[in-house]
C-alpha positions as a Python dict, from the first residue, in 0.01 Angstrom:
ca = {
    (1, 'M'): (0, 0, 0),
    (2, 'A'): (-262, 142, 234),
    (3, 'D'): (-5, 286, 470),
    (4, 'A'): (173, 452, 176),
    (5, 'A'): (-157, 604, 63),
    (6, 'V'): (-200, 768, 404),
    (7, 'F'): (86, 996, 304),
    (8, 'V'): (-131, 1180, 46),
    (9, 'P'): (-383, 1332, 291),
    (10, 'L'): (-98, 1423, 524),
    (11, 'V'): (72, 1611, 241),
    (12, 'F'): (-259, 1778, 155),
    (13, 'F'): (-311, 1910, 507),
    (14, 'G'): (54, 2007, 537),
    (15, 'V'): (48, 2205, 214),
    (16, 'L'): (-288, 2353, 311),
    (17, 'L'): (-107, 2540, 590),
    (18, 'V'): (46, 2769, 325),
    (19, 'P'): (-190, 3069, 347),
    (20, 'A'): (-148, 3191, -12),
    (21, 'L'): (-232, 2852, -163),
    (22, 'P'): (-596, 2767, -244),
    (23, 'R'): (-742, 2428, -153),
    (24, 'W'): (-745, 2308, -513),
    (25, 'G'): (-374, 2393, -537),
    (26, 'A'): (-300, 2191, -227),
    (27, 'A'): (-503, 1904, -370),
    (28, 'L'): (-306, 1913, -697),
    (29, 'I'): (26, 1914, -514),
    (30, 'A'): (-81, 1628, -285),
    (31, 'G'): (-206, 1429, -584),
    (32, 'A'): (120, 1479, -772),
    (33, 'V'): (327, 1379, -470),
    (34, 'G'): (106, 1075, -418),
    (35, 'A'): (132, 975, -784),
    (36, 'V'): (509, 955, -740),
    (37, 'F'): (543, 844, -377),
    (38, 'V'): (291, 559, -356),
    (39, 'P'): (416, 356, -657),
    (40, 'V'): (778, 400, -546),
    (41, 'V'): (701, 272, -196),
    (42, 'V'): (494, -20, -329),
    (43, 'S'): (767, -128, -572),
    (44, 'W'): (1032, -90, -303),
    (45, 'R'): (835, -307, -62),
    (46, 'T'): (762, -564, -333),
    (47, 'A'): (1132, -585, -416),
    (48, 'R'): (1219, -630, -48),
    (49, 'A'): (954, -901, -9),
    (50, 'D'): (1094, -1094, -306),
    (51, 'R'): (1438, -1126, -147),
}
């Protein structure tokens, strides 16, 4: 899970490159992406490990 959680700060800094977007907006977008991405990756890896 830790390597999936690394994706959230990367998204934050990537979205932060958009000049018209404030930092709190980038944080909200990164949090929303992480709320979807991290559980999907964890469940996918858990399903693969169970095989």
